[in-house]
C-alpha positions as CSV (number, residue, x, y, z in Angstrom):
1,M,102.8,114.7,38.8
2,S,103.8,111.4,37.1
3,E,101.3,108.6,36.5
4,T,103.1,106.5,39.1
5,S,102.9,109.1,41.8
6,P,100.3,108.4,44.5
7,R,97.3,110.6,44.7
8,L,96.7,111.6,48.3
9,F,93.4,111.8,50.1
10,V,93.9,113.7,53.3
11,V,91.2,113.5,55.9
12,S,90.9,116.9,57.8
13,P,88.5,117.1,60.8
14,H,88.2,120.9,60.4
15,F,89.0,123.4,57.6
16,D,92.5,124.0,58.7
17,D,93.8,120.7,60.1
18,A,95.2,119.2,56.8
19,V,97.2,122.3,56.1
20,F,98.4,122.7,59.7
21,S,99.5,119.1,59.9
22,C,100.3,118.1,56.3
23,G,100.9,121.4,54.4
24,A,104.5,120.5,53.4
25,L,103.4,117.1,52.2
26,L,100.5,118.7,50.2
27,A,102.9,121.1,48.6
28,T,104.6,118.1,46.9
29,H,101.4,116.5,45.7
30,P,99.4,118.7,43.4
31,D,95.9,117.5,42.9
32,A,95.7,115.9,46.3
33,V,92.2,115.7,47.8
34,V,91.6,117.4,51.2
35,C,88.4,116.1,52.7
36,T,87.0,118.3,55.4
37,V,84.7,116.3,57.6
38,F,83.0,119.1,59.7
39,A,82.2,121.6,57.1
40,A,78.5,122.4,57.6
41,A,76.9,125.3,59.5
42,P,74.3,124.5,62.2
43,E,70.6,125.0,62.0
44,P,69.4,127.1,63.7
45,D,72.3,129.7,63.7
46,M,74.2,130.2,66.9
47,Q,77.3,131.9,68.3
48,T,80.0,129.9,70.1
49,E,83.0,131.0,72.2
50,W,85.5,129.8,69.6
51,D,83.8,131.6,66.7
52,L,83.6,134.7,68.9
53,K,87.4,134.5,69.5
54,A,87.9,134.1,65.8
55,G,86.0,137.3,65.2
56,F,82.6,136.1,64.0
57,T,79.2,137.1,65.2
58,S,77.5,133.8,64.2
59,A,78.2,130.2,63.2
60,H,76.9,130.9,59.6
61,E,79.3,133.8,59.2
62,S,82.1,131.6,60.6
63,V,81.5,128.6,58.3
64,N,81.2,130.9,55.2
65,A,84.4,132.8,56.0
66,R,86.3,129.6,56.9
67,T,85.3,128.0,53.7
68,L,86.7,131.0,51.8
69,E,89.9,130.8,53.8
70,D,90.2,127.1,53.1
71,N,89.7,127.7,49.4
72,C,92.5,130.2,49.4
73,A,94.9,127.9,51.3
74,L,94.2,124.8,49.2
75,E,94.6,126.8,46.0
76,L,98.1,127.8,47.1
77,L,98.9,124.1,47.5
78,D,97.0,123.0,44.3
79,A,94.8,120.7,46.4
80,V,91.2,119.8,45.7
81,P,88.6,120.5,48.4
82,V,86.0,118.0,49.3
83,R,83.6,118.9,52.1
84,M,81.3,116.6,54.1
85,P,77.9,117.7,55.5
86,F,78.7,117.2,59.2
87,R,78.9,119.8,62.0
88,D,81.7,120.0,64.5
89,S,81.0,119.5,68.2
90,Q,80.8,123.2,69.1
91,Y,77.5,123.2,67.2
92,L,76.1,120.4,69.3
93,D,75.3,118.0,66.4
94,S,78.0,115.4,66.1
95,P,77.4,112.4,63.9
96,S,77.8,108.8,65.2
97,I,81.0,106.9,64.4
98,G,79.1,104.5,62.2
99,K,77.3,107.3,60.2
100,L,80.6,109.2,59.7
101,A,82.5,106.0,58.7
102,A,79.9,105.1,56.1
103,A,79.9,108.5,54.5
104,L,83.6,108.8,54.6
105,E,84.1,105.4,53.1
106,E,81.8,106.2,50.2
107,T,83.6,109.5,49.6
108,I,87.0,107.7,49.5
109,Y,85.6,105.0,47.2
110,R,84.4,107.7,44.7
111,S,87.9,109.3,44.6
112,T,90.8,108.1,42.5
113,A,93.2,108.2,45.5
114,N,95.4,105.3,46.4
115,T,97.0,106.8,49.5
116,L,95.0,107.8,52.5
117,V,96.3,110.1,55.2
118,M,94.2,110.3,58.4
119,P,94.6,112.1,61.7
120,L,95.9,110.3,64.8
121,G,93.0,112.0,66.5
122,L,94.8,113.7,69.3
123,H,93.2,115.5,72.2
124,H,90.3,117.2,70.4
125,G,87.0,115.3,70.5
126,D,86.3,116.0,66.8
127,H,89.7,114.7,65.9
128,A,89.1,111.6,68.0
129,L,85.7,111.0,66.3
130,V,87.3,111.1,62.8
131,Y,90.1,108.8,63.9
132,D,87.6,106.3,65.2
133,A,85.7,106.4,61.9
134,C,88.9,106.0,59.9
135,C,89.9,103.0,62.0
136,E,86.5,101.4,61.2
137,I,87.1,101.9,57.5
138,L,90.8,100.9,57.3
139,P,90.3,97.1,57.4
140,R,87.8,97.3,54.6
141,L,90.1,99.4,52.5
142,S,93.4,97.8,53.4
143,H,94.3,97.5,49.8
144,L,95.0,101.2,49.9
145,T,98.2,102.7,51.4
146,W,97.4,104.3,54.8
147,F,99.3,106.9,56.8
148,A,98.3,108.8,60.0
149,Y,99.6,112.3,60.7
150,E,100.2,113.7,64.1
151,D,97.7,116.5,64.6
152,A,99.5,119.8,64.8
153,I,98.9,121.9,67.9
154,H,97.1,119.0,69.7
155,R,100.2,116.8,69.5
156,R,101.9,119.0,72.1
157,Q,99.7,117.5,74.9
158,P,101.9,115.2,77.0
159,G,101.4,111.5,76.2
160,V,98.7,111.8,73.6
161,V,100.8,110.3,70.7
162,E,101.9,107.4,72.8
163,A,98.3,106.7,74.0
164,R,97.1,106.7,70.4
165,L,99.8,104.3,69.2
166,A,98.8,101.9,72.0
167,D,95.2,102.2,70.9
168,L,96.1,101.3,67.4
169,A,98.0,98.3,68.6
170,Q,95.0,97.1,70.5
171,R,92.9,97.4,67.4
172,G,95.4,95.2,65.5
173,I,96.7,98.1,63.4
174,R,100.5,98.4,63.2
175,A,102.0,101.9,63.1
176,T,105.5,102.4,61.7
177,P,107.2,105.8,61.6
178,A,107.3,106.7,57.9
179,H,106.7,109.5,55.4
180,P,104.6,109.4,52.3
181,S,106.6,109.7,49.1
182,V,107.2,113.3,47.9
183,D,108.1,115.1,44.7
184,H,111.8,115.9,45.3
185,R,111.6,118.6,42.6
186,I,110.0,120.8,45.3
187,D,112.7,121.3,47.8
188,A,112.3,121.6,51.6
189,E,112.6,125.4,51.5
190,R,109.9,125.7,48.9
191,Q,107.6,123.3,50.8
192,A,108.0,125.4,54.0
193,L,107.3,128.6,52.1
194,L,104.1,127.2,50.5
195,K,102.9,125.8,53.8
196,R,103.5,129.1,55.6
197,E,101.5,131.0,53.0
198,A,98.7,128.4,53.2
199,V,98.7,128.5,57.0
200,Y,98.3,132.3,57.0
201,A,95.3,132.0,54.8
202,Y,93.4,130.8,58.0
203,E,93.4,134.3,59.4
204,S,90.4,133.8,61.7
205,Q,91.7,130.6,63.3
206,L,95.2,132.1,63.9
207,R,93.4,135.0,65.6
208,A,91.5,132.5,67.9
209,F,94.6,130.5,68.7
210,G,96.5,133.7,69.7
211,P,100.0,134.8,68.6
212,H,101.8,131.9,70.3
213,G,99.1,129.3,70.1
214,Y,99.9,128.0,66.7
215,E,103.7,127.9,66.5
216,D,103.6,124.1,66.5
217,V,102.2,124.1,62.9
218,F,105.6,125.2,61.6
219,R,107.5,122.3,63.2
220,A,108.4,119.1,61.4
221,E,105.4,117.0,60.2
222,H,105.3,113.5,61.6
223,Y,103.7,110.5,59.9
224,W,103.0,106.8,60.7
225,Q,102.3,104.2,58.0
226,L,99.4,101.9,59.1
227,S,98.9,98.3,58.2
228,V,96.1,96.1,59.5
229,S,96.4,92.5,60.7
230,R,94.1,89.9,59.2
231,A,92.2,89.7,62.4
232,A,91.6,93.4,62.8
233,G,88.1,94.5,62.3
234,R,86.7,91.0,62.7
235,R,84.0,90.4,65.2
236,T,84.0,87.4,67.5
237,P,81.0,85.2,66.7
238,P,78.5,84.9,69.5
239,A,78.9,81.8,71.6
240,R,76.3,79.0,71.0
């Protein structure tokens, strides 16, 4: 990667989301950071319906195995894993938007990335929470280049992308269809192959989705470049 190439920082709600939604992009950006937000196991241990479908007997077994799957997938894409100490909603311990935003902003600040890629936060509550936190951070880090990705699988829900674009507009954030720059030395066929190999590393999650539940991950990736208006993020002063 040349010195002028952007270093990506991709925000992934769960272990698989960055690869499912941005795997082809990651294939062209060695040394990209993939920051998984909900990467911690609950205390005390428990079993959930999703973990059971994925083949696990407990949450601790699930998080340990999913971490290994994620390591394998990101190694295939030459990406760098960063994991945050939050628990996803199935473990009944979700952080507040403010707490998540503060921790995520600090993590971004410590990185050397200049291009941020966040989820549109479609359909799934955990994705929406990460989206809200990123939108809180964006005005304060508007000197960086921001993109949003359409969350694979969840983007199939009717109207969710349009609703999210309307929400961004209400927040004073402009969303323009675009694609982060790529290394053209890695052609589309190679990108697709690397992404497919990385997707299949998440064996447990593919099992839970079922044989036809994850086909959307192999369709074209869609991105929106985000820019914030000067007024976005400002609070109206109280009336006197």
